[in-house]
C-alpha positions as CSV (number, residue, x, y, z in Angstrom):
1,M,146.2,90.4,106.8
2,V,145.0,91.2,110.3
3,F,145.6,89.6,113.6
4,Y,142.7,90.0,116.1
5,M,142.9,92.0,119.3
6,P,140.8,92.1,122.2
7,D,137.5,94.2,121.8
8,R,137.3,97.7,123.4
9,Q,135.0,97.9,126.3
10,G,132.9,100.7,127.9
11,Q,131.7,102.0,124.6
12,G,129.2,104.5,125.5
13,P,126.5,106.6,123.5
14,L,127.2,110.0,122.0
15,E,123.5,110.4,121.5
16,P,120.6,109.1,123.6
17,D,119.2,106.7,121.2
18,L,122.1,106.2,118.9
19,P,125.0,104.7,120.8
20,A,128.5,105.0,119.3
21,G,132.0,104.2,120.4
22,P,134.4,106.6,122.0
23,L,136.5,106.7,118.9
24,D,133.7,107.5,116.6
25,H,134.8,111.2,116.5
26,L,138.5,110.5,115.6
27,T,139.7,112.4,112.5
28,P,140.4,110.3,109.3
29,A,144.3,110.4,110.1
30,Q,143.5,109.0,113.6
31,V,141.4,106.3,112.3
32,V,144.1,105.2,109.9
33,A,146.6,105.3,112.6
34,E,144.3,103.1,114.8
35,L,143.8,100.7,111.9
36,D,147.7,100.6,111.3
37,R,147.9,98.9,114.6
38,Y,146.1,95.8,113.3
39,I,146.5,95.8,109.4
40,I,149.7,96.1,107.4
41,G,149.7,98.2,104.4
42,Q,146.5,98.9,102.2
43,D,146.6,102.7,102.9
44,E,144.1,103.6,100.2
45,A,141.5,101.4,101.7
46,K,142.1,102.6,105.2
47,R,141.7,106.2,103.9
48,A,138.4,105.4,102.3
49,V,136.8,103.8,105.2
50,A,138.2,106.4,107.5
51,V,136.6,109.2,105.5
52,A,133.3,107.2,105.5
53,L,133.4,107.1,109.3
54,R,134.2,110.6,109.6
55,N,131.4,111.6,107.3
56,R,129.0,109.8,109.6
57,W,130.2,111.8,112.4
58,R,129.8,115.1,110.3
59,R,126.3,114.2,109.4
60,R,125.3,113.9,113.0
61,Q,126.3,117.4,113.6
62,L,124.0,118.8,110.8
63,P,120.5,119.9,111.4
64,P,118.0,117.0,111.0
65,A,116.5,118.3,107.7
66,V,120.1,118.5,106.1
67,A,121.3,115.4,107.7
68,D,118.5,113.3,106.3
69,E,119.7,114.3,102.8
70,V,123.3,113.2,103.2
71,L,123.6,109.6,102.2
72,P,126.7,107.5,102.9
73,K,129.2,106.8,100.0
74,N,129.3,103.2,99.7
75,I,132.6,101.5,99.1
76,L,133.7,98.7,96.7
77,M,137.1,97.0,97.6
78,I,138.8,95.2,94.8
79,G,141.5,92.6,95.7
80,P,142.6,89.0,96.2
81,T,141.8,86.8,99.2
82,G,143.9,87.3,102.3
83,V,144.8,91.0,101.8
84,G,142.7,92.6,104.5
85,K,139.3,93.6,102.9
86,T,137.1,92.0,105.5
87,E,139.1,93.0,108.5
88,I,139.4,96.7,107.5
89,A,135.5,96.9,107.7
90,R,135.3,94.6,110.7
91,R,138.0,96.9,112.6
92,L,136.0,100.0,111.5
93,A,132.8,98.5,113.1
94,R,134.7,97.8,116.3
95,L,136.2,101.2,116.6
96,T,132.7,102.7,116.4
97,G,130.6,100.0,118.3
98,S,128.4,99.8,115.2
99,P,126.4,96.8,114.2
100,F,128.3,94.9,111.6
101,L,127.5,91.8,109.5
102,K,129.6,90.1,106.8
103,V,127.5,88.3,104.2
104,E,128.5,86.3,101.2
105,A,126.7,87.4,98.0
106,T,126.8,83.9,96.7
107,K,124.4,82.6,99.2
108,Y,121.5,84.9,98.0
109,T,119.2,84.3,95.2
110,E,116.6,86.1,93.2
111,V,113.0,86.1,94.7
112,G,111.3,83.1,93.4
113,Y,114.5,80.9,93.4
114,V,115.4,78.5,96.2
115,G,117.6,80.3,98.7
116,R,117.8,83.3,100.9
117,D,116.4,86.7,99.5
118,C,118.6,89.6,99.8
119,E,116.4,91.5,102.4
120,S,117.3,88.8,105.0
121,M,120.9,90.3,105.3
122,V,119.1,93.5,106.9
123,R,117.1,91.2,109.2
124,D,120.4,89.4,110.3
125,L,121.9,92.9,110.9
126,V,119.0,93.8,113.1
127,E,119.5,90.6,115.1
128,V,123.3,91.5,115.6
129,A,122.2,94.9,116.9
130,I,119.5,93.5,119.1
131,E,122.1,91.2,120.7
132,M,124.4,94.3,121.2
133,V,121.7,96.4,122.9
134,R,120.7,93.5,124.9
135,R,124.3,93.2,126.3
136,E,124.7,96.8,127.0
137,K,121.4,97.1,128.8
138,R,122.2,94.0,130.7
139,R,125.3,95.6,132.0
140,D,123.2,98.5,133.2
141,V,121.0,96.3,135.3
142,A,123.7,94.0,136.4
143,A,124.2,95.5,139.9
144,A,120.4,95.4,140.8
145,A,120.2,92.0,139.2
146,A,123.1,90.7,141.4
147,R,121.2,91.9,144.6
148,A,118.1,90.0,143.6
149,V,120.2,86.9,142.9
150,E,121.7,87.0,146.3
151,D,118.3,87.2,147.9
152,R,117.1,84.2,145.7
153,L,120.1,82.2,146.8
154,L,119.5,83.0,150.3
155,D,115.8,81.9,149.8
156,A,116.9,78.7,148.2
157,L,119.5,77.9,151.0
158,G,116.4,77.7,153.3
159,E,116.8,81.1,155.1
160,P,113.7,83.0,154.0
161,R,113.3,86.8,154.5
162,A,112.0,87.7,158.0
163,S,108.4,88.8,157.7
164,V,106.6,91.6,159.8
165,G,104.4,89.0,161.4
166,F,107.3,87.6,163.5
167,G,107.8,88.8,167.2
168,G,110.5,91.1,167.8
169,G,113.0,88.5,169.3
170,E,112.2,86.0,166.5
171,H,112.4,88.7,163.8
172,K,115.8,89.8,165.0
173,E,117.1,86.1,165.1
174,R,116.0,85.6,161.6
175,L,117.6,88.8,160.4
176,E,120.9,87.9,162.0
177,A,120.8,84.3,160.6
178,R,120.1,85.6,157.1
179,E,123.0,88.0,157.3
180,T,125.3,85.4,158.6
181,L,124.4,83.3,155.7
182,R,124.9,86.4,153.3
183,R,128.4,86.8,154.6
184,Q,129.1,83.4,154.0
185,L,127.7,83.5,150.5
186,R,129.8,86.6,149.6
187,D,132.9,84.9,150.9
188,G,132.5,81.9,148.7
189,E,132.0,79.3,151.5
190,L,128.8,78.0,150.1
191,E,129.6,77.5,146.4
192,D,129.2,73.7,146.4
193,R,126.1,73.4,148.3
194,P,123.2,71.9,146.5
195,I,120.0,74.0,146.1
196,D,116.7,74.1,144.2
197,I,116.0,77.1,142.0
198,E,113.2,78.3,139.8
199,V,113.9,79.9,136.6
200,D,111.6,81.0,133.6
201,D,110.7,78.2,131.3
202,E,111.6,79.2,127.7
203,A,108.6,77.5,126.1
204,P,108.9,76.9,122.3
205,P,106.5,79.0,120.1
206,A,103.0,77.8,119.9
207,F,103.0,78.0,116.2
208,K,104.8,79.7,113.3
209,I,103.4,82.2,110.6
210,A,105.5,81.8,107.2
211,G,106.3,85.1,105.6
212,G,105.9,85.8,101.9
213,P,108.3,84.8,99.2
214,G,111.8,85.1,100.8
215,G,110.3,86.4,104.1
216,E,111.2,85.3,107.5
217,E,109.1,83.1,109.8
218,I,107.5,84.7,112.8
219,D,107.3,82.7,116.0
220,V,104.0,83.2,117.7
221,K,103.8,82.7,121.5
222,L,100.3,82.8,123.0
223,G,101.6,83.9,126.3
224,E,103.0,87.1,124.8
225,M,99.8,87.8,122.8
226,M,97.4,87.3,125.7
227,P,99.4,87.6,128.9
228,G,96.2,87.9,130.9
229,F,95.3,84.4,130.1
230,F,98.6,82.5,130.5
231,N,100.7,82.6,133.6
232,R,104.4,82.8,133.5
233,R,105.8,79.3,133.5
234,T,108.9,78.4,135.5
235,K,110.7,75.2,136.0
236,K,112.7,73.8,138.9
237,R,116.4,72.9,138.7
238,R,118.6,71.1,141.2
239,T,122.1,72.6,141.2
240,T,124.9,74.0,143.2
241,V,125.2,77.6,144.4
242,G,128.2,78.3,142.2
243,E,126.3,76.8,139.0
244,A,123.1,78.6,140.0
245,R,124.5,82.2,140.2
246,P,125.2,82.8,136.5
247,V,121.8,81.2,135.5
248,L,120.0,83.5,138.0
249,Q,121.9,86.4,137.1
250,K,120.9,86.1,133.5
251,D,117.3,85.4,134.6
252,E,117.1,88.6,136.7
253,E,118.8,90.7,134.0
254,E,116.3,89.4,131.3
255,R,113.4,90.2,133.7
256,R,114.4,93.9,133.9
257,L,114.7,94.4,130.1
258,D,112.1,96.2,128.1
259,K,111.7,94.5,124.9
260,E,110.1,97.3,123.0
261,D,112.9,99.6,124.2
262,V,115.6,97.0,123.1
263,D,113.9,96.8,119.7
264,S,113.6,100.4,119.0
265,S,117.1,101.1,120.1
266,A,118.4,98.3,117.9
267,I,116.6,99.5,114.9
268,A,117.8,103.1,115.3
269,R,121.4,101.9,115.6
270,V,121.1,99.8,112.4
271,E,119.4,102.6,110.6
272,Q,122.2,105.3,111.6
273,N,125.3,103.3,112.3
274,G,124.9,99.9,110.6
275,I,127.6,98.5,108.4
276,L,126.8,95.7,105.9
277,F,129.9,94.0,104.3
278,I,129.0,92.1,101.1
279,D,131.7,89.8,100.1
280,E,132.2,87.8,96.9
281,L,130.3,90.4,95.0
282,D,132.2,89.5,91.8
283,K,130.6,86.0,91.9
284,V,127.3,87.5,91.0
285,A,128.6,89.9,88.4
286,G,127.4,87.9,85.4
287,G,128.0,88.9,81.8
288,G,124.4,89.6,81.1
289,S,123.6,86.0,79.5
290,A,119.8,85.5,79.1
291,Q,120.1,81.9,80.4
292,G,121.9,79.8,82.7
293,P,123.3,80.9,86.1
294,D,123.7,84.5,85.0
295,V,119.7,84.9,85.2
296,S,119.9,84.4,88.9
297,R,123.0,86.5,89.2
298,Q,121.3,89.5,87.7
299,G,118.4,88.9,89.8
300,V,120.5,89.1,93.0
301,Q,121.8,92.4,91.7
302,R,118.4,93.7,91.0
303,D,117.3,92.6,94.5
304,L,120.5,94.3,96.0
305,L,119.9,97.6,94.3
306,P,116.9,98.9,96.3
307,I,118.5,97.8,99.6
308,V,121.7,99.7,98.8
309,E,120.0,102.8,97.5
310,G,117.6,102.9,100.5
311,T,114.3,101.0,101.2
312,I,112.3,99.9,104.1
313,V,112.7,96.2,105.1
314,Q,110.0,94.7,107.3
315,T,111.4,92.7,110.2
316,K,109.7,90.9,113.2
317,H,111.1,93.8,115.3
318,G,109.7,96.6,113.1
319,P,110.4,98.3,109.8
320,V,114.1,99.3,109.0
321,R,115.2,101.9,106.7
322,T,118.5,101.3,104.9
323,D,119.1,104.8,103.6
324,H,121.9,105.5,105.9
325,V,123.5,102.0,106.3
326,L,127.0,101.8,105.0
327,F,127.5,99.1,102.5
328,I,131.0,98.0,101.7
329,A,131.2,95.4,99.0
330,A,134.2,93.3,98.1
331,G,135.5,90.9,95.5
332,A,138.6,89.6,93.7
333,F,137.2,90.3,90.3
334,H,139.6,87.9,88.7
335,V,137.2,86.6,86.1
336,S,134.5,89.4,85.9
337,K,135.1,93.0,86.2
338,P,133.4,95.8,88.2
339,S,132.0,97.0,84.9
340,D,130.0,93.7,84.6
341,L,127.8,94.8,87.6
342,M,124.6,96.5,86.7
343,P,125.2,100.1,85.9
344,E,122.7,101.1,88.5
345,L,124.5,99.1,91.2
346,Q,127.9,100.5,90.1
347,G,126.5,103.9,90.7
348,R,125.6,103.0,94.3
349,L,129.1,101.9,95.1
350,P,131.0,105.2,94.0
351,I,134.2,104.8,96.0
352,R,136.5,102.1,94.6
353,V,139.7,101.1,96.1
354,E,142.1,98.4,94.9
355,L,144.0,96.4,97.6
356,R,147.3,95.1,96.4
357,R,148.8,91.8,96.6
358,L,151.1,91.0,99.7
359,G,154.7,90.0,99.2
360,E,157.7,89.0,101.2
361,E,158.3,92.4,102.9
362,D,154.7,92.6,103.7
363,F,154.8,89.1,105.3
364,V,157.8,90.1,107.4
365,R,156.0,93.1,108.8
366,I,152.8,91.1,109.5
367,L,154.8,88.6,111.5
368,A,156.7,91.2,113.4
369,E,154.7,94.4,113.8
370,P,151.1,93.9,115.0
371,E,150.5,93.8,118.7
372,N,148.9,90.3,118.5
373,S,150.7,88.8,115.4
374,L,150.7,85.1,114.8
375,V,154.2,84.7,116.2
376,R,153.0,86.3,119.5
377,Q,150.0,84.1,119.5
378,Y,152.1,80.9,119.2
379,R,154.3,82.1,121.9
380,A,151.5,82.7,124.3
381,L,150.0,79.2,123.4
382,L,153.2,77.4,124.1
383,D,154.0,79.4,127.2
384,V,150.9,77.8,128.7
385,D,152.9,74.4,128.7
386,G,156.0,76.0,129.9
387,V,157.7,76.3,126.5
388,A,159.5,79.6,125.7
389,L,159.4,79.8,121.9
390,E,161.8,82.3,120.2
391,L,161.9,82.9,116.5
392,T,164.9,84.9,115.2
393,D,164.8,87.7,112.7
394,G,166.4,85.4,110.2
395,A,163.7,82.6,110.9
396,I,160.8,85.3,110.4
397,R,162.3,86.4,107.0
398,A,162.7,82.9,105.9
399,I,159.1,82.0,106.7
400,A,157.8,85.1,104.9
401,R,160.1,84.3,101.9
402,L,158.7,80.7,101.7
403,A,155.1,81.8,102.1
404,A,155.5,84.3,99.2
405,R,157.1,81.4,97.2
406,V,154.2,79.1,97.7
407,N,151.7,81.9,96.9
408,E,153.5,82.4,93.7
409,S,153.6,78.8,92.6
410,A,150.3,77.8,94.0
411,E,147.0,79.7,94.7
412,D,147.7,83.0,96.2
413,I,145.8,83.1,99.4
414,G,147.6,86.2,100.7
415,A,148.6,86.4,104.3
416,R,146.4,83.4,105.2
417,R,149.4,81.4,103.8
418,L,151.5,82.3,107.0
419,A,149.1,80.5,109.3
420,T,149.4,77.3,107.2
421,V,153.3,77.6,107.2
422,L,153.7,78.5,110.8
423,E,151.6,75.5,111.9
424,R,153.6,73.2,109.7
425,L,156.8,74.6,111.2
426,L,155.7,74.5,114.8
427,E,153.8,71.1,114.7
428,P,156.7,69.2,116.6
429,Q,156.5,71.7,119.4
430,L,152.7,72.0,119.5
431,F,152.4,68.2,119.7
432,G,155.3,67.5,121.9
433,A,154.6,70.1,124.7
434,P,154.7,69.6,127.6
435,D,155.5,65.9,127.4
436,T,158.9,65.9,125.3
437,V,159.3,69.7,124.6
438,Q,160.1,71.8,127.4
439,G,162.0,75.0,128.4
440,R,163.4,77.4,125.6
441,V,163.0,76.5,122.1
442,T,164.9,78.7,119.5
443,I,164.1,78.5,115.7
444,D,166.5,80.3,113.2
445,A,166.5,80.4,109.4
446,P,168.3,77.1,108.9
447,D,165.7,75.3,110.9
448,V,163.0,76.8,108.7
449,E,164.8,75.8,105.4
450,R,165.3,72.4,106.8
451,I,161.6,71.8,107.9
452,L,159.9,73.6,105.1
453,G,162.4,73.7,102.2
454,P,161.8,70.3,100.7
455,L,158.1,70.9,100.9
456,V,158.3,74.2,98.9
457,Q,160.7,72.5,96.4
458,R,158.3,69.8,95.6
459,Q,155.3,71.5,93.9
460,D,152.9,68.6,94.2
461,L,153.5,68.5,98.0
462,A,153.4,72.3,98.4
463,R,149.9,72.4,96.7
464,F,148.3,70.1,99.2
465,V,150.5,70.5,102.5
466,L,151.2,74.2,102.4
């Protein structure tokens, strides 16, 4: 189980067109050490993804002709829910600043059936990369946009720019008045003053073009197709200076972005650094029946195969090659087995790692060790209302023991059980603060047994409450 930490900022490019995070060059041992800060146990899976990450960096150091032949070694993670499969892949993507998308294999169907086709996962990954690149490029132009926003706010406040046509004295007076207003604006003295602003009107598409079977719809805007015939539309809004600033900032940043540059950079990033996490793969691992739901399951595997082994997917931003996208598949494989997958698909997932079930000792470490564990999260939440929560070591062990017992007697949902148990345990404090609960609150092992013990003992209640 994993506990979220703040994203790393300032991830810059190692190459001009293929940005990567500052930790992209870490050795496998350093990657595992970084993952250990968030994820307890599962060393084999961490080693596998660490090697995959390092191999990406190694490939980029090779001559282009050799690098093009080195394909990623895709990974199949096998393990029950709540043991960290998804978070290992997600953390890896955050370390590198790579486009990352988690999809459920069960929502895809064979081409010709009602549902989403498998190529749409690549299109969705491109959209993730587009948004990443847009955010980065907007940061690059933020300073210039802020200066333009300041001028637009001054114009809206009724102090237009002094033009050359004015006489010397009048020109100087206008400049002085504008600079005085600028100082007030920067000091925050005009935040509540009402103004009228004009922003670009995001007109809906004129019409849509439907794609082929399983394809995506394409929005067609006549203004973009024939810019010479359609003027840029704007709309006027009545608002305050404080509310107008972020709206104008976004408007100015968007005007400075080159759409073609954003699209090409995003596609390059997907092709070289993209990570697709396909969860619930075991649910489409049919036994090969010629009728019933297994027909569609086999069809999903057949449609997945060319994407995983490398193909060109057409998107509205341009064609995308999937040869060097890293695919990480996962599933519990309780009913089916990895051998139930098509042999060709098995061969495209050469690295298999099994994630073990979590027990009481793992739960103790999960509650105590991560920098942003659930216990620390609840402390921070209650601290907002002036409640200082303290869980003793005995209480943490009692929580871990009860969570493990519920997992054994009911459905095993891994470390996700801890969130359910803690929410039930702390419900009186979460509800009572700050009205009836204030100051320091200490919870020890007897308190945990008193509140949760009866629920765990009664199996019928434990199944539905915990």
